[in-house]
N, C-alpha and C positions, 0 to 999 in steps of 0.2 A: 527587479522584483514583478512577479506576475506573468511570467511566459506561458505559453500555451502548451500542452500536449496533442499529440497526432491525434484529427478528427476524423482522420481518413478510416479510422476503424470503425464503423458501426456498431451493431450488436455485439456485445460481450460479456463474460462472467468473470467478476472478481473474486477469486478463491484468496481466502486468509485462511493460513494453516499452522500448527503447530509442530516443530518437530522436538520439542524440548524433552520428549520422553526417550529421545534417541540418545544412545550412549554416545561419548566424542568419536569414537571409532566410527560408529554408524551413521553419526551426523556427517562426518567427512565425505563417506560412501554416498550419503543422500545428496548430497550437494554434486557430485562427481555424477551421478545419474541424473541429476535435475540439468544442471550445467554444460556437463562434459568434461571432457579431459584427454589432453594429449592428441588433438584432433579427433575425438571420439564423439559425435554429436551426443549431446544430452536430449531431453525430454523437450526440454525448450525449445531446442533446434527443430527437432523432428516435427512438433506441432504448432511451430512458428509462434508460440506463445511467449510472453513477454515477464521477465522478471522486476515487476514494479518498482518492489521494495523487499527489504528482509521479510519474509515470509508473507508475500502478497505477489501475486501472479493475475497477469492478465489474458485472458485465454477466449480464442475463437469460437465460436457455435459449430463449429466440425469436430472440435477438438475436446469438447466438454467431456465427453466418456473417457475419451483416453487420459488425459489429467485424473479425472476423478479415479479411475482405475489404477493411476500411479500413486496417487496420494493416499490411498487404502492398501495398496501392497507394502506402504511403508508404515501402515496404522496412526498414519497422521490425521489428527482431528482436524475438521476444516467447516468453513462456513462461506455462502457464497452471495455475493450480492449482483442481480442482473442488473446491467446498464446499457443504454444506448446513445448515440450523439442524438441531439433534438434540438429543435430552434427554440423549445419550450422546455428549459433544463429545469430539474427540480432539485438538482444538487450538483456539489462541485467535488471532484476529484481532485486531491491535492498531494504533492510530494512537496517537501521543504530541507533545507540544508542547513545545520548549526557548525559545519566545519569552521566558521569563522570565528567562533567563540573560543576563549581560553575556557579552562576546567572550571574555573569559579563561575563566571557567566553560563556555561551551559548548566552547572546546577540549580542556578537562578533560574534559569530558564525551565528546566524541567518542573519546578515547584511551582512557577507561574502557571504552567500549562495543566499539570497534575493535582495540583494542591498539596498541601502538608499538613499533618495533623488534621486539627479542625477547618482549615480554611480550603476553601473550595478552589480548584483548577479552573483555567479559562475553558477548557475543552470538557465534554462528557466522555466516557469511555465507548460509548458507541460510535461514538466520532471519528473515532481513533483507530484505523485498520494496521498499523504496526508504527514503528519507533519514528518514523519519518514520512507517514502516508495517513491522511484523513479524506473521511466521508462526510463530508457536511450539507446541510440544508443549503440552497441557493440563497436563501433569505439571511443567512447569515454571512455570505461572502464578505461583504464591505467589513465587516470587525474582525473577520480573519485576516483580511489584506493588512488592517491597521494594527492589529496585533502583533502579526509576524514583522508588518513594518517597523514597529517599535524595536525590535528585537534585530532589525536588519538581515532578516532572513530571506534568501531567494525562494519565490516559489514556480511550480511548474502547477498550471490550473486547467484542469478540463471540466468544463460544464456539460454534464450529461442528466438525461433522464433515468431515472430509478424504475425498474418494472418489477418490483418485488412482490 
């Protein structure tokens, strides 16, 4: 638990986008354009961007405009988090996995994370980038590790400085 993500990438932007407005057929075409198909590169390949999690991209500075243009062409709403590697991190960019859980455990986990009914969840909406990706204050990192450890979730963590 608590592996590290690649710190060799300095400044970059995290794009959190929504493709929910696309029809199922359009969504398939979108992902082919994003990731490529049958040996034909997608925009992630041509821009050296990273598919961080479903609906989350990590993009290098020289490629910001191209990725934004791509998302706009598909009418995807998106927001951006600017980050950089730093010796004085302010936030943690985290990926986690729940694949080891059975369906009952996963439902309990989702309720613990998001809350249910009048009970609050462990995380706030603004800390959740996607289903398996978080962006949290560095001050909360120990608490995050403890919570996810109690669910036996593996974490990949990169401590970054947010420059929003």
